[in-house]
C-alpha positions in Angstrom: 64.2 147.5 52.4 61.6 145.1 53.6 60.0 145.1 50.0 63.3 144.6 48.2 62.7 140.8 47.7 65.1 139.2 45.2 67.6 142.1 45.1 71.4 141.3 45.3 72.1 143.4 48.4 75.8 142.4 49.2 78.9 140.7 47.7 81.7 139.1 49.6 85.2 138.0 48.8 86.6 135.2 50.8 90.3 135.2 50.5 93.5 133.6 52.0 95.4 136.9 51.7 93.4 140.0 52.7 96.3 142.4 52.2 97.2 141.0 48.9 93.5 141.0 47.8 93.3 144.7 48.8 96.4 145.6 46.7 95.1 143.7 43.7 91.4 144.9 43.6 92.2 148.5 44.5 94.4 148.6 41.4 92.1 146.7 39.2 88.7 148.2 40.1 89.6 151.5 41.8 88.3 150.5 45.2 89.8 151.4 48.6 89.3 148.2 50.7 89.8 148.7 54.4 93.4 147.9 55.5 92.2 146.2 58.7 89.2 144.6 60.3 86.2 146.9 60.1 83.4 144.4 60.7 81.1 144.3 63.5 82.8 141.3 65.2 86.4 141.4 66.4 86.6 137.7 66.4 87.3 137.5 62.7 88.9 139.7 60.0 86.1 141.4 57.9 87.0 144.5 55.8 84.6 146.8 54.0 85.2 147.2 50.2 84.8 150.9 49.7 84.0 152.6 46.4 85.5 155.9 45.2 82.2 157.6 46.0 82.4 156.5 49.6 79.7 153.7 49.3 80.2 150.1 49.8 80.7 147.5 47.1 80.7 144.6 49.6 83.0 143.0 52.1 86.2 141.0 52.3 86.5 138.0 54.7 89.9 136.9 55.6 89.6 133.0 55.7 90.7 131.6 59.0 93.0 128.5 59.0 90.1 126.2 60.1 88.0 127.3 57.0 90.9 126.5 54.7 91.4 123.2 56.5 87.8 122.2 56.1 88.1 122.7 52.3 86.9 126.2 51.7 88.4 128.0 48.9 88.7 131.7 47.9 85.8 133.0 45.9 83.1 135.6 45.5 79.6 135.1 47.0 76.4 137.0 46.5 73.7 137.8 49.0 70.1 138.0 48.0 67.3 139.7 49.9 64.4 137.5 51.1 61.7 138.5 53.5 62.0 135.2 55.5 65.3 133.5 55.5 64.2 130.4 57.3 61.3 129.8 54.9 63.6 130.6 51.8 66.3 128.2 53.1 63.6 125.4 53.6 62.4 126.0 50.1 65.9 125.4 48.8 66.1 122.1 50.8 62.7 121.0 49.6 63.8 121.5 46.1 66.8 119.3 46.6 69.4 121.8 47.7 71.2 122.1 51.0 72.0 124.6 53.8 75.7 125.1 54.5 75.4 127.6 57.3 72.5 129.0 59.4 70.0 130.4 59.3 71.5 132.6 62.0 71.3 136.2 63.2 74.2 138.7 63.1 73.9 141.7 65.4 72.9 144.8 63.5 73.4 143.1 60.3 70.5 140.7 59.7 69.5 137.0 59.5 71.3 134.9 56.9 71.9 131.4 55.5 74.4 130.0 53.1 72.7 127.6 50.8 73.3 125.5 47.7 70.7 125.0 45.0 69.9 121.5 43.9 72.6 121.7 41.3 75.3 122.9 43.7 75.5 126.7 43.2 76.2 128.4 46.4 74.5 131.7 47.4 73.5 133.6 50.6 69.8 134.3 51.5 69.5 137.4 53.8 67.0 139.5 55.6 69.0 142.6 56.4 68.6 144.8 59.4 68.3 148.4 58.1 70.3 151.2 59.7 68.5 152.6 62.7 68.5 156.1 61.2 67.4 155.0 57.8 64.8 152.2 58.0 63.9 152.5 54.3 67.6 152.1 53.1 68.1 150.1 49.9 71.3 148.5 48.9 73.2 149.9 45.9 76.0 147.4 45.6 74.5 146.2 42.3 74.2 148.6 39.4 73.5 147.7 35.8 75.7 150.5 34.5 78.1 151.9 37.1 81.8 151.1 37.5 83.0 149.9 41.0 79.7 148.0 41.4 78.9 144.5 40.5 77.0 144.9 37.1 76.1 141.3 36.3 75.1 138.1 38.1 75.7 134.9 36.0 74.5 131.5 37.0 76.1 128.5 35.2 74.2 125.4 36.1 73.8 121.8 35.1 70.0 122.2 34.8 69.0 125.7 33.6 65.2 124.7 33.3 65.2 123.8 37.0 67.2 126.8 38.0 64.9 129.3 36.3 61.8 127.7 37.9 63.4 127.7 41.4 64.8 131.2 41.4 61.9 132.8 39.7 59.5 131.2 42.3 61.7 131.8 45.3 62.9 135.3 44.6 60.3 136.7 42.4 62.7 137.2 39.5 61.5 137.0 35.9 63.1 135.4 32.9 62.6 137.2 29.7 64.8 137.0 26.6 67.7 134.7 25.8 70.7 134.3 23.5 71.5 131.2 21.5 74.8 129.6 22.5 74.7 126.8 20.2 75.6 123.4 21.7 75.4 125.0 25.1 71.7 126.0 24.7 70.1 129.3 25.7 71.8 132.0 27.8 68.6 133.2 29.6 68.4 136.7 30.9 66.9 137.2 34.4 65.3 140.4 35.8 64.5 141.8 39.2 61.5 144.2 39.2 62.0 144.7 35.4 65.7 145.5 35.5 68.2 143.1 34.0 70.4 141.6 36.8 72.2 138.7 35.0 71.6 135.4 33.2 71.4 131.6 33.6 73.3 129.3 31.3 74.4 125.7 30.9 77.5 124.8 32.8 80.3 123.3 30.7 80.8 119.6 31.3 84.5 120.0 32.0 84.2 123.1 34.1 84.0 123.8 37.8 80.3 122.7 38.0 77.3 124.7 38.9 78.3 128.1 40.3 77.7 131.9 40.2 80.0 134.4 38.5 80.0 138.1 39.3 81.1 140.8 36.9 82.5 144.0 38.4 82.2 147.3 36.5 85.4 149.1 35.6 86.1 152.5 34.0 88.4 151.2 31.3 88.5 147.4 30.4 92.0 147.6 28.9 93.5 149.4 31.9 91.8 146.9 34.2 92.9 143.8 32.5 96.5 145.2 32.4 96.2 145.6 36.2 94.9 142.1 36.6 98.1 140.6 35.0 100.4 143.1 36.6 99.0 142.2 40.0 99.5 138.5 39.6 96.1 137.5 38.3 95.2 135.6 35.2 92.8 136.1 32.3 90.7 133.4 30.8 91.1 135.2 27.5 91.1 138.7 26.0 88.2 141.1 26.5 85.1 140.2 24.4 82.7 142.7 22.9 79.2 142.5 24.4 75.9 144.0 23.3 75.9 147.7 23.9 79.3 148.5 22.9 81.3 147.5 26.1 83.6 144.6 26.8 83.8 141.8 29.4 86.6 139.5 30.5 86.7 136.5 32.9 89.7 136.6 35.4 91.2 134.8 38.4 92.7 136.8 41.3 96.2 135.8 42.8 94.5 133.9 45.5 92.3 131.8 43.1 88.9 133.6 43.3 87.2 133.9 40.0 85.4 137.1 38.8 84.5 139.0 35.8 85.1 142.5 34.6 82.8 144.6 32.4 83.4 148.1 31.1 84.1 150.4 28.1 87.3 150.6 26.0 88.5 154.2 26.2 
């Protein structure tokens, strides 16, 4: 785990309705999110997102009233492995970003910091504590191909050139290949240790600003989008064909968190 620099190692849903989010995502994705607090600290409500194979897809944080009052909104956040959280967070600050939380230690979990890059996109930096009985453990929450995992990490930013330079330098990612998006410029593919993990593109001027989107794998895109609308979520549009023969769709859950879906049409 110590050598896994730059890997997405955890995903977290912040929500105002943990019970409603469980019902929604269980139906859409096929997960079995814990029905009650299963986190390491009883002082807040944190639930594990469990895949059908028994592994974890991430966690769900029930937002406390104080978080909502301070302006926090439902959303998905990604955690990226760094060997030194304090140094990585300082690199973000030196580049013009900000630290929103930490760096701080969480018992038996690791050291982490919530940061914003210079364009305002928020992400967690983390040095995880591996399980005592498995010091070489490697996270499997991200998969390029498998359902019930996050399959794509997409950064929309007001300055793609700066973002590519920052994240490749900080996290050791590479940027190879792109797709022409016309007036929006290039959609630039990013890799971790040679494997595609996502892309960086220009944020739309009238959109939500610089931010990360995470696409969750599903077994059947049509079944999943039907479950989105049946569960009170909304679609940005119909599923779109993507290279490789699958389909993707951007969605909003009933509490307002945005996310993507990707999978085959069966």
